[in-house]
N, CA, C and O atoms as CSV, one atom per row, in Angstrom:
chain,resi,resn,atom,element,x,y,z
A,1,MET,N,N,4.917,-9.824,24.153
A,1,MET,CA,C,5.760,-10.673,23.342
A,1,MET,C,C,5.263,-10.695,21.890
A,1,MET,O,O,6.060,-10.567,20.960
A,2,ILE,N,N,3.979,-10.852,21.701
A,2,ILE,CA,C,3.428,-10.852,20.343
A,2,ILE,C,C,3.509,-9.443,19.749
A,2,ILE,O,O,3.751,-9.278,18.554
A,3,GLY,N,N,3.305,-8.434,20.596
A,3,GLY,CA,C,3.350,-7.055,20.121
A,3,GLY,C,C,4.703,-6.704,19.537
A,3,GLY,O,O,4.784,-5.951,18.567
A,4,GLY,N,N,5.767,-7.241,20.114
A,4,GLY,CA,C,7.102,-6.980,19.583
A,4,GLY,C,C,7.272,-7.565,18.188
A,4,GLY,O,O,7.888,-6.940,17.324
A,5,GLY,N,N,6.734,-8.751,17.962
A,5,GLY,CA,C,6.817,-9.373,16.639
A,5,GLY,C,C,6.028,-8.606,15.598
A,5,GLY,O,O,6.481,-8.425,14.468
A,6,ILE,N,N,4.847,-8.158,15.986
A,6,ILE,CA,C,4.015,-7.387,15.057
A,6,ILE,C,C,4.684,-6.059,14.732
A,6,ILE,O,O,4.680,-5.619,13.583
A,7,SER,N,N,5.256,-5.425,15.741
A,7,SER,CA,C,5.953,-4.154,15.541
A,7,SER,C,C,7.135,-4.329,14.594
A,7,SER,O,O,7.348,-3.506,13.704
A,8,THR,N,N,7.903,-5.399,14.784
A,8,THR,CA,C,9.038,-5.671,13.905
A,8,THR,C,C,8.566,-5.913,12.477
A,8,THR,O,O,9.196,-5.448,11.528
A,9,TYR,N,N,7.472,-6.630,12.323
A,9,TYR,CA,C,6.918,-6.918,10.995
A,9,TYR,C,C,6.557,-5.622,10.271
A,9,TYR,O,O,6.892,-5.456,9.098
A,10,PHE,N,N,5.883,-4.711,10.954
A,10,PHE,CA,C,5.477,-3.461,10.321
A,10,PHE,C,C,6.673,-2.553,10.066
A,10,PHE,O,O,6.700,-1.842,9.061
A,11,GLN,N,N,7.674,-2.564,10.964
A,11,GLN,CA,C,8.874,-1.769,10.736
A,11,GLN,C,C,9.621,-2.252,9.503
A,11,GLN,O,O,10.131,-1.443,8.728
A,12,LEU,N,N,9.688,-3.560,9.318
A,12,LEU,CA,C,10.350,-4.121,8.146
A,12,LEU,C,C,9.631,-3.687,6.876
A,12,LEU,O,O,10.279,-3.323,5.895
A,13,GLY,N,N,8.310,-3.720,6.880
A,13,GLY,CA,C,7.544,-3.278,5.722
A,13,GLY,C,C,7.775,-1.808,5.417
A,13,GLY,O,O,7.872,-1.414,4.255
A,14,SER,N,N,7.862,-1.005,6.459
A,14,SER,CA,C,8.102,0.426,6.280
A,14,SER,C,C,9.486,0.675,5.681
A,14,SER,O,O,9.642,1.513,4.792
A,15,ILE,N,N,10.480,-0.051,6.167
A,15,ILE,CA,C,11.842,0.109,5.654
A,15,ILE,C,C,11.924,-0.327,4.202
A,15,ILE,O,O,12.540,0.352,3.381
A,16,LEU,N,N,11.304,-1.460,3.880
A,16,LEU,CA,C,11.339,-1.943,2.494
A,16,LEU,C,C,10.615,-0.990,1.547
A,16,LEU,O,O,11.062,-0.773,0.420
A,17,LEU,N,N,9.499,-0.421,2.001
A,17,LEU,CA,C,8.778,0.535,1.162
A,17,LEU,C,C,9.614,1.786,0.923
A,17,LEU,O,O,9.628,2.318,-0.187
A,18,ARG,N,N,10.317,2.265,1.960
A,18,ARG,CA,C,11.179,3.442,1.776
A,18,ARG,C,C,12.312,3.148,0.801
A,18,ARG,O,O,12.659,4.002,-0.015
A,19,LEU,N,N,12.896,1.947,0.875
A,19,LEU,CA,C,13.948,1.574,-0.069
A,19,LEU,C,C,13.407,1.506,-1.496
A,19,LEU,O,O,14.067,1.942,-2.440
A,20,LEU,N,N,12.208,0.960,-1.644
A,20,LEU,CA,C,11.596,0.868,-2.970
A,20,LEU,C,C,11.344,2.256,-3.549
A,20,LEU,O,O,11.659,2.508,-4.712
A,21,VAL,N,N,10.786,3.148,-2.757
A,21,VAL,CA,C,10.501,4.504,-3.233
A,21,VAL,C,C,11.792,5.236,-3.558
A,21,VAL,O,O,11.857,5.963,-4.549
A,22,SER,N,N,12.823,5.054,-2.736
A,22,SER,CA,C,14.107,5.693,-3.017
A,22,SER,C,C,14.684,5.206,-4.340
A,22,SER,O,O,15.210,5.999,-5.122
A,23,GLY,N,N,14.587,3.913,-4.588
A,23,GLY,CA,C,15.075,3.379,-5.854
A,23,GLY,C,C,14.272,3.885,-7.034
A,23,GLY,O,O,14.834,4.181,-8.089
A,24,LEU,N,N,12.955,3.987,-6.865
A,24,LEU,CA,C,12.118,4.489,-7.960
A,24,LEU,C,C,12.419,5.947,-8.268
A,24,LEU,O,O,12.360,6.363,-9.425
A,25,ILE,N,N,12.743,6.727,-7.237
A,25,ILE,CA,C,13.058,8.140,-7.452
A,25,ILE,C,C,14.319,8.276,-8.294
A,25,ILE,O,O,14.432,9.191,-9.111
A,26,LEU,N,N,15.265,7.366,-8.094
A,26,LEU,CA,C,16.498,7.431,-8.872
A,26,LEU,C,C,16.290,7.018,-10.323
A,26,LEU,O,O,16.999,7.496,-11.208
A,27,VAL,N,N,15.330,6.141,-10.578
A,27,VAL,CA,C,15.168,5.563,-11.911
A,27,VAL,C,C,14.109,6.287,-12.742
A,27,VAL,O,O,14.323,6.546,-13.926
A,28,LEU,N,N,12.968,6.614,-12.131
A,28,LEU,CA,C,11.843,7.162,-12.892
A,28,LEU,C,C,11.743,8.680,-12.752
A,28,LEU,O,O,12.147,9.237,-11.732
A,29,PRO,N,N,11.208,9.349,-13.774
A,29,PRO,CA,C,10.943,10.788,-13.652
A,29,PRO,C,C,9.803,11.050,-12.658
A,29,PRO,O,O,8.995,10.165,-12.373
A,30,VAL,N,N,9.755,12.260,-12.148
A,30,VAL,CA,C,8.773,12.628,-11.129
A,30,VAL,C,C,7.347,12.499,-11.651
A,30,VAL,O,O,6.454,12.081,-10.913
A,31,ASP,N,N,7.125,12.850,-12.901
A,31,ASP,CA,C,5.778,12.755,-13.475
A,31,ASP,C,C,5.270,11.314,-13.453
A,31,ASP,O,O,4.112,11.065,-13.118
A,32,TRP,N,N,6.126,10.382,-13.805
A,32,TRP,CA,C,5.731,8.976,-13.810
A,32,TRP,C,C,5.446,8.483,-12.402
A,32,TRP,O,O,4.510,7.715,-12.176
A,33,LEU,N,N,6.269,8.937,-11.449
A,33,LEU,CA,C,6.051,8.519,-10.059
A,33,LEU,C,C,4.712,9.017,-9.538
A,33,LEU,O,O,3.991,8.280,-8.865
A,34,SER,N,N,4.380,10.256,-9.846
A,34,SER,CA,C,3.109,10.787,-9.360
A,34,SER,C,C,1.931,10.047,-9.982
A,34,SER,O,O,0.947,9.773,-9.295
A,35,VAL,N,N,2.012,9.719,-11.269
A,35,VAL,CA,C,0.948,8.950,-11.919
A,35,VAL,C,C,0.884,7.546,-11.328
A,35,VAL,O,O,-0.206,7.018,-11.108
A,36,LEU,N,N,2.033,6.939,-11.071
A,36,LEU,CA,C,2.083,5.600,-10.486
A,36,LEU,C,C,1.415,5.568,-9.119
A,36,LEU,O,O,0.601,4.686,-8.846
A,37,PHE,N,N,1.754,6.528,-8.253
A,37,PHE,CA,C,1.154,6.564,-6.923
A,37,PHE,C,C,-0.335,6.901,-6.987
A,37,PHE,O,O,-1.111,6.413,-6.165
A,38,LEU,N,N,-0.738,7.716,-7.939
A,38,LEU,CA,C,-2.160,8.005,-8.121
A,38,LEU,C,C,-2.913,6.742,-8.521
A,38,LEU,O,O,-3.996,6.472,-8.002
A,39,MET,N,N,-2.344,5.970,-9.440
A,39,MET,CA,C,-2.999,4.731,-9.870
A,39,MET,C,C,-3.056,3.715,-8.728
A,39,MET,O,O,-4.064,3.027,-8.565
A,40,ILE,N,N,-1.991,3.616,-7.943
A,40,ILE,CA,C,-1.999,2.701,-6.798
A,40,ILE,C,C,-3.076,3.120,-5.804
A,40,ILE,O,O,-3.780,2.270,-5.260
A,41,GLY,N,N,-3.207,4.408,-5.567
A,41,GLY,CA,C,-4.233,4.906,-4.649
A,41,GLY,C,C,-5.637,4.591,-5.136
A,41,GLY,O,O,-6.492,4.181,-4.351
A,42,ILE,N,N,-5.877,4.780,-6.414
A,42,ILE,CA,C,-7.198,4.490,-6.980
A,42,ILE,C,C,-7.512,3.004,-6.872
A,42,ILE,O,O,-8.630,2.623,-6.524
A,43,VAL,N,N,-6.523,2.166,-7.170
A,43,VAL,CA,C,-6.730,0.715,-7.076
A,43,VAL,C,C,-7.044,0.312,-5.636
A,43,VAL,O,O,-7.919,-0.521,-5.401
A,44,LEU,N,N,-6.338,0.897,-4.678
A,44,LEU,CA,C,-6.602,0.569,-3.275
A,44,LEU,C,C,-7.987,1.023,-2.825
A,44,LEU,O,O,-8.645,0.323,-2.056
A,45,ILE,N,N,-8.434,2.178,-3.292
A,45,ILE,CA,C,-9.777,2.654,-2.952
A,45,ILE,C,C,-10.826,1.721,-3.547
A,45,ILE,O,O,-11.793,1.365,-2.874
A,46,LEU,N,N,-10.640,1.324,-4.805
A,46,LEU,CA,C,-11.585,0.405,-5.436
A,46,LEU,C,C,-11.593,-0.951,-4.740
A,46,LEU,O,O,-12.652,-1.561,-4.590
A,47,TYR,N,N,-10.437,-1.426,-4.318
A,47,TYR,CA,C,-10.351,-2.703,-3.611
A,47,TYR,C,C,-11.082,-2.622,-2.268
A,47,TYR,O,O,-11.831,-3.527,-1.902
A,48,ALA,N,N,-10.854,-1.531,-1.545
A,48,ALA,CA,C,-11.509,-1.368,-0.248
A,48,ALA,C,C,-13.022,-1.268,-0.415
A,48,ALA,O,O,-13.770,-1.850,0.370
A,49,TYR,N,N,-13.480,-0.535,-1.429
A,49,TYR,CA,C,-14.908,-0.401,-1.676
A,49,TYR,C,C,-15.506,-1.746,-2.073
A,49,TYR,O,O,-16.592,-2.106,-1.618
A,50,GLY,N,N,-14.805,-2.478,-2.911
A,50,GLY,CA,C,-15.305,-3.777,-3.365
A,50,GLY,C,C,-15.375,-4.788,-2.235
A,50,GLY,O,O,-16.344,-5.542,-2.145
A,51,SER,N,N,-14.372,-4.821,-1.372
A,51,SER,CA,C,-14.388,-5.782,-0.270
A,51,SER,C,C,-15.469,-5.409,0.757
A,51,SER,O,O,-16.090,-6.288,1.354
A,52,GLU,N,N,-15.687,-4.110,0.957
A,52,GLU,CA,C,-16.733,-3.686,1.886
A,52,GLU,C,C,-18.109,-4.072,1.340
A,52,GLU,O,O,-18.982,-4.517,2.085
A,53,LYS,N,N,-18.283,-3.897,0.045
A,53,LYS,CA,C,-19.546,-4.260,-0.594
A,53,LYS,C,C,-19.787,-5.772,-0.491
A,53,LYS,O,O,-20.913,-6.218,-0.269
A,54,GLN,N,N,-18.720,-6.543,-0.656
A,54,GLN,CA,C,-18.820,-8.003,-0.564
A,54,GLN,C,C,-19.187,-8.432,0.859
A,54,GLN,O,O,-19.976,-9.359,1.043
A,55,ILE,N,N,-18.619,-7.765,1.859
A,55,ILE,CA,C,-18.933,-8.086,3.255
A,55,ILE,C,C,-20.383,-7.741,3.551
A,55,ILE,O,O,-21.069,-8.490,4.246
A,56,MET,N,N,-20.855,-6.617,3.031
A,56,MET,CA,C,-22.242,-6.222,3.268
A,56,MET,C,C,-23.208,-7.206,2.623
A,56,MET,O,O,-24.271,-7.483,3.179
A,57,ASN,N,N,-22.850,-7.738,1.453
A,57,ASN,CA,C,-23.703,-8.722,0.775
A,57,ASN,C,C,-23.781,-10.019,1.565
A,57,ASN,O,O,-24.834,-10.655,1.599
A,58,LYS,N,N,-22.695,-10.419,2.195
A,58,LYS,CA,C,-22.701,-11.661,3.001
A,58,LYS,C,C,-23.503,-11.491,4.277
A,58,LYS,O,O,-24.086,-12.450,4.781
A,59,ALA,N,N,-23.536,-10.258,4.807
A,59,ALA,CA,C,-24.250,-10.016,6.071
A,59,ALA,C,C,-25.757,-10.063,5.873
A,59,ALA,O,O,-26.494,-10.386,6.804
A,60,THR,N,N,-26.218,-9.747,4.682
A,60,THR,CA,C,-27.676,-9.737,4.453
A,60,THR,C,C,-28.164,-11.001,3.820
A,60,THR,O,O,-29.361,-11.142,3.566
């Protein structure tokens, strides 16, 4: 029962992300999109590294 709700939640996120990317493709040039996704990827890597470092500091 809970698994169905979680699955629906993630499916909704996937659908919304596809709609967002489709809209961005219509509006922005390809070069800008590639730079945008590169910057988002870098920010996510830095966030993951920072949160992992913070967790390690709390453990010690």
